[in-house]
N, C-alpha and C positions, 0 to 999 in steps of 0.2 A: 504494500500500500504506500503510495507516494504521500509525502507530507506537504501540506499547503496551509500555512497559518497566516492570519491577517490581524493587523493592529490598526490603530487610528490612521497611521501614516505609512505603514510598511506592509509588504508582502514578504513572507519567509517561506521559501519553497525548496524542495529537493532540486539539486542540479540535474539538468537534462543534457542529452547528447549535444545540443546546439550551444551549450554554455562554455565550451572550452576556451575560446578567446578571452572572454571576460574572467574566467577562472585564472587563466595564466596571467593576465594583466594585474589582477588583484594579488595573487600569490608571489609575484615577482617585484612588486612595488617596494622600493627601499624604505620609505617612511611608514607605510602600512605595516610592514613586517619587521620593523626595527626591534621590537621586543619578542619576536618569534622567529629569530634567525634560523633555528633548526628546521622550521617548516617552509622557509622561503625557497622558491624555485629560482635557480640560476640558469636553467636551460629549458628550451622548449621540449626536448626529449624527456627530461625528468618530469616536467609538468604533465606531459601526455600520459606517461606511465602512472603517475599519481591520480590523474583524472579518471583513467580507465579503472583504477582500483576503487575510486569513489563510486562510479556507476555500478560496478560489479557488486560492491558491498550494499548499495542502495537496494538492489534487487534480490539480495540474499535473505533466506529465512532466518539466518543467524546474524542479522545486521548488528554492526558494532559502531559505525560512525553515523552520527545524526547531525552533520553540519549542513546548514541551509544557506542558500543565497539570499541576501537581504536586498530588497529593492524598494524604491519609493513607489507608493501605491499609484500616484497620479502620473508619473513619467516613466516608470519601470527602470530608472537609472540605478545601477548597482551601487549600493552603499557599502557592503562588506559581506562578512560571513559570520554566522553564529550557530552554536550547537554544542553537542557533547559526544564524548566517546564512552562507550560502556566499558567499565573496568572489571565489574563482577556482577554475576547474577546469582541470587540466593533465593531460598524459599520465601524470605521476607520481602524481596524486591531487588531492584538493580541499584548499583552504585556507579555514578558517572563522573566524568571530568568535564566541566564546562569550559568553553573557550569562545573567544570573539575577537574580531578585528575589523576595522573599517578604514576607508580612505580618509586622510587627514581633513579634507574639505568638509567632512560630515561631523568632525569632532565638536563636542560642546553643544550639540543641538538636542540631546536627549534621545537620539535614535537608538543607541545601543541599550540604554536602560529599558526602553520600550520593547525592544526585541528580546532582551534577556527575560523580562517579565513574562512575555508570551511563551518563550521556550520553557521556562520553569513550569508554567501552567500546563503545557503539553506533557512535559516529563512526569509531573506528579499526578495528573488526572487521566492521562491516556496511555502512558508507556510504562507504568509499573515502577517508576523510579522512587527510591526511598531516601537516597542521599546524593547530594551534588557537592563535588569538591571543585575548587578553582583557586587561583592565586595570581600574583603578579609581582614584579619588582617594586620595591617601595617607592622608587622615583616615578613610577607610572601612576600618578595621582588620579588621572581620569578613569583608569581601569578600576582602581580601588573604589572610586565613587559609584561606579556601576554596581559593584558588589553590595556596597552599603545601601544604596537606594532600593535594592531588591531584597533587603532583609537578611543578607548573608552574615554569618557570625565568624569573626576572626578567631582562628585557632592557634596560629603561630606566627612569629616573626623570626625568621632565620637569618641572623647576621652574617654578612660576608659569605653567603651560601652559593651564589651562582656567578660563574665567570661570564661576563657580558661586556662586550665592547672594550676589551683590554683591561678590565679590572673586576675585582670581586664586588658583588652587590648583594643587598639584603632582599630576601624574598618574603612576601606575605602569603599566608595560606588561609583560605576561607572555606566555609561549608554552609550548607543549608539542608536540614532534614525535613522530610515531608511534614512531620508534625509541628515544625517551626515555621513552615511556609504560611503566608498570610491567607492563602486560599482554604486552609483547614479550620 
């Protein structure tokens, strides 16, 4: 089943076969991927392989990746990507790792908070998720604000934990349990 979610200003949908060019443009953008350098694509070939895996997983009965293309509802311009990766499935429910990124021109407009709110609703009400994990580098204040706006709880501050851009940086870890989510 394909995912298609709507918010006041956004459409969040599964990637389709025609989305490769936009996927590659987003995933190779230096500013967009600054904090996600391990996910950044530096070649068309690598991006094509990754995109094929995204489409294959999307159609799998054992789906693991729930990353959605974010686009403006009125113009269909791509804003970014939002979603989660399934880490574990238990009899109690699924544990996932939330992630999100967008083009800099959309930063500071509340789009990501709006998208994350809808993805959390989907995860907790339609996909059997019971725990969401996420985090960011402490210097990425905008990303932390998205977590806070969506009611996430800070679990850890890991000092000098991640090597990024030539130096050790502090990472913040957040969570949201289904029974902590505002929809419950």
